[in-house]
C-alpha positions as CSV (number, residue, x, y, z in Angstrom):
1,X,3.9,-20.2,-25.1
2,X,1.2,-18.0,-26.4
3,X,0.4,-14.6,-23.9
4,X,-1.8,-11.7,-23.9
5,X,0.2,-8.5,-25.0
6,X,-0.3,-5.1,-23.6
7,X,-1.1,-2.4,-26.3
8,X,-1.6,1.6,-25.5
9,X,-4.4,2.6,-27.7
10,X,-5.1,6.6,-27.9
11,X,-8.9,6.8,-29.5
12,X,-9.8,9.5,-31.6
13,X,-11.2,11.4,-29.0
14,X,-7.7,11.6,-27.2
15,X,-8.5,9.3,-24.6
16,X,-6.1,6.5,-23.6
17,X,-6.5,2.7,-23.0
18,X,-4.3,0.2,-21.8
19,X,-5.4,-3.4,-23.6
20,X,-4.7,-6.8,-23.5
21,X,-4.9,-8.4,-26.7
22,X,-4.6,-12.6,-27.2
23,X,-1.7,-13.8,-29.4
24,X,-3.2,-17.0,-30.2
25,X,-6.4,-15.9,-32.2
26,X,-4.6,-14.7,-35.2
27,X,-6.4,-11.0,-34.6
28,X,-4.8,-7.9,-35.9
29,X,-4.8,-4.0,-34.4
30,X,-8.1,-3.4,-35.8
31,X,-9.9,-6.2,-34.6
32,X,-8.4,-5.4,-31.1
33,X,-10.0,-1.8,-31.5
34,X,-13.3,-3.1,-32.3
35,X,-13.3,-5.9,-29.9
36,X,-12.6,-2.9,-26.7
37,X,-15.1,-0.6,-28.7
38,X,-12.3,1.9,-29.1
39,X,-14.0,3.7,-32.2
40,X,-17.6,4.5,-32.9
41,X,-19.7,1.5,-34.6
42,X,-19.2,1.3,-38.4
43,X,-16.3,3.9,-38.4
44,X,-13.2,1.5,-38.4
45,X,-12.5,-1.7,-40.2
46,X,-15.2,-0.4,-43.1
47,X,-13.6,-2.8,-45.8
48,X,-13.6,-5.8,-43.5
49,X,-9.5,-5.9,-43.3
50,X,-8.8,-6.1,-46.8
51,X,-6.4,-3.0,-46.9
52,X,-9.1,-0.8,-49.2
53,X,-10.3,1.9,-47.1
54,X,-8.0,3.4,-44.5
55,X,-10.3,3.8,-41.8
56,X,-8.6,1.5,-39.4
57,X,-5.2,4.2,-40.2
58,X,-3.0,4.5,-36.8
59,X,0.0,6.5,-35.7
60,X,2.7,4.3,-34.2
61,X,3.9,6.2,-31.1
62,X,6.7,4.3,-30.2
63,X,10.1,2.1,-31.4
64,X,8.5,-1.2,-31.8
65,X,9.8,-3.4,-34.8
66,X,6.6,-4.1,-36.9
67,X,5.6,-6.0,-39.8
68,X,7.2,-5.0,-43.1
69,X,4.5,-2.7,-44.8
70,X,2.8,-4.6,-47.9
71,X,2.3,-3.2,-51.3
72,X,-1.8,-2.9,-50.9
73,X,-1.2,-1.1,-47.6
74,X,1.3,1.6,-48.8
75,X,-0.9,2.0,-51.8
76,X,-4.0,2.6,-49.6
77,X,-1.9,5.0,-47.4
78,X,-0.8,6.9,-50.5
79,X,-4.5,7.6,-51.1
80,X,-5.6,8.1,-47.3
81,X,-6.2,11.3,-45.8
82,X,-4.3,12.6,-42.5
83,X,-1.5,10.3,-43.4
84,X,1.9,10.9,-41.4
85,X,5.3,9.4,-41.4
86,X,4.3,7.0,-38.8
87,X,0.7,5.8,-40.3
88,X,-0.1,2.5,-40.6
89,X,-3.2,0.6,-41.5
90,X,-4.1,-1.4,-38.1
91,X,-5.9,-4.3,-40.2
92,X,-2.6,-5.2,-41.6
93,X,-0.5,-5.4,-38.5
94,X,-1.4,-8.7,-36.7
95,X,-0.8,-9.5,-32.9
96,X,2.2,-10.9,-31.8
97,X,4.3,-11.4,-28.8
98,X,6.8,-9.0,-30.1
99,X,3.9,-6.1,-30.0
100,X,3.7,-6.2,-26.4
101,X,4.1,-2.5,-25.5
102,X,3.0,-0.9,-28.9
103,X,1.5,2.4,-28.5
104,X,-1.0,3.9,-31.3
105,X,-3.0,6.6,-31.9
106,X,-6.3,6.3,-34.1
107,X,-6.0,8.9,-37.3
108,X,-8.9,11.3,-37.3
109,X,-12.2,9.8,-39.2
110,X,-12.4,12.0,-42.1
């Protein structure tokens, strides 16, 4: 049975938001952030989720098993700013039941 999961997202102003994300719509983290308007319009998902801009870079804050990073995501993060060991592109992480409780922080815009 499909269900909504809870994500804890810290926006670029340091404010924490607990949001529900549906697991039955094939959304990714970047789309959830846009859906809840947790980043200013035009500052996230600029490439449309193609792993080509890193505007949806986020830091994974807890130990939830994520899908393996693909070559495109790895290449984009190797060129992005403000990258940390726990950086991922939100557009490359599809919402699924095993992400329930995931905590992320949006990377700075610049």
